[in-house]
C-alpha positions, 0 to 999 in steps of 0.5 A, a space after each residue: 267501219 267495225 271489221 270482221 275481228 271486230 264484230 267476232 269480239 261482239 258476238 263473243 261479248 254478247 253471246 253468254 249472256 243472250 243464250 238462253 234468256 229469254 226477251 221479255 220486251 224490245 224497247 226502240 227510241 230510233 226506228 230510222 237507221 239504214 233501214 227502218 227497225 221493223 215496226 213489229 220487232 217487240 212483238 216478234 222478239 218479245 217471250 222469245 229465247 235466244 238460242 245461239 248468236 252467230 255471225 255470218 260476214 259482219 253480220 250478227 245473227 241473234 236466233 230466237 225460237 221464231 226467227 232471227 234478229 240481223 244486226 250490222 253495226 254500219 260505220 259507228 254501231 256498237 252493242 253492249 250489256 246494260 242493266 235493265 232500266 240504265 237510262 239512255 243517252 243520245 244515239 242510244 236507239 235499241 234496248 232488247 230487254 231480258 228476263 236476266 235483268 240485262 239489257 242488249 243495248 244497240 248505240 249507232 251515231 250516225 245510224 247507218 247499221 241495221 237491226 232486222 227480222 228475218 225467217 230465213 236469215 241466210 236467204 236473206 238479201 243482204 246475205 245470200 250472196 255472200 262469198 266463204 268465211 275467211 277462217 274456214 276451209 271453203 276459203 284458200 288461196 287456189 280459190 284466190 287464184 282462180 276467181 283472180 284469172 283474167 282480172 284487171 282490178 288491184 288485188 286489195 279491192 279484189 281480195 275486199 270483195 265480198 263475193 269472193 270472201 268475205 270480212 277482209 275490209 280496209 284494214 285487214 286487207 291493207 294488214 294481209 297484203 303487207 305481210 304476204 309482200 304484195 303491192 296492193 295496186 298489183 293486177 289481180 290477175 298477174 299474181 301467182 298461185 303461189 303468191 295467192 296461197 302466201 295472201 290467203 295463209 296471211 289473211 287467215 292468220 291476221 284474222 285470227 290473231 286480230 279476233 284474239 286480240 279483240 279487235 281494232 280500236 278504231 273510231 266508235 268500236 267498243 266490244 260487247 263487254 265494253 272493252 276496246 280491242 288491242 290490235 291497232 298497236 300491231 299494225 304495220 301499214 294500216 293508217 301509216 302512211 308517211 311513217 317508217 316501215 317497221 321491217 325495213 325503215 323504207 317511208 310508207 306511201 298512200 294512195 288511193 284504191 277503190 275510194 279507199 286509202 292504202 298504205 304500203 311499203 315500197 320496198 317490202 312489198 311488190 
């Protein structure tokens, strides 16, 4: 599933081509996504000028004059720009055609993504209870420390909880815990304030670096400019179970935490 850096990379790729442009029509070939695409989306969005393209957690917010299109890429979705009239291949479900002659095309083989319309997106049920963005001052180690007190759940699923902080998915949680030297199996409530301070800094650093590198090339992710990300080349732990640790040379171990594979180094992380 595309994580926060991939979604932010997509936002940065499509925003310059959408902002200030007027929608000429919306062509929906398949409405059956995770939730059905609204029947009246073409009526609501056509003729509207796109004011800005923002992101909240892993959701893209395409703000028009009279409402906002909330997009989620699901497990296999991507958004890219094509010339209007470009023949659609299988799984290319939606074109948002612009007067500029470009169309924003949504592709999703597994159809687990979403395109929804809202007059008040930040109060939409999907966004209302989300925690702070990780790259803002609202998120820090003190928040992690305070919310973790008395929690027996493992630290990795704790930092992946969107009510704690948004956008720290499996890839970047694994990498941040490795960088901070914290065993992902440790009980969240057993970790000190100082170590949470270090972990929060690593989450911020790794996410920011991944965004700069264009995200992680995994499965079907393609940025809004059609180019893949490059952060995968720099992964220290994620997806490397059984391989050697790049820091100490030990064999990395893989366990299941919260139904997710988690890789860690038995020497570097405690």
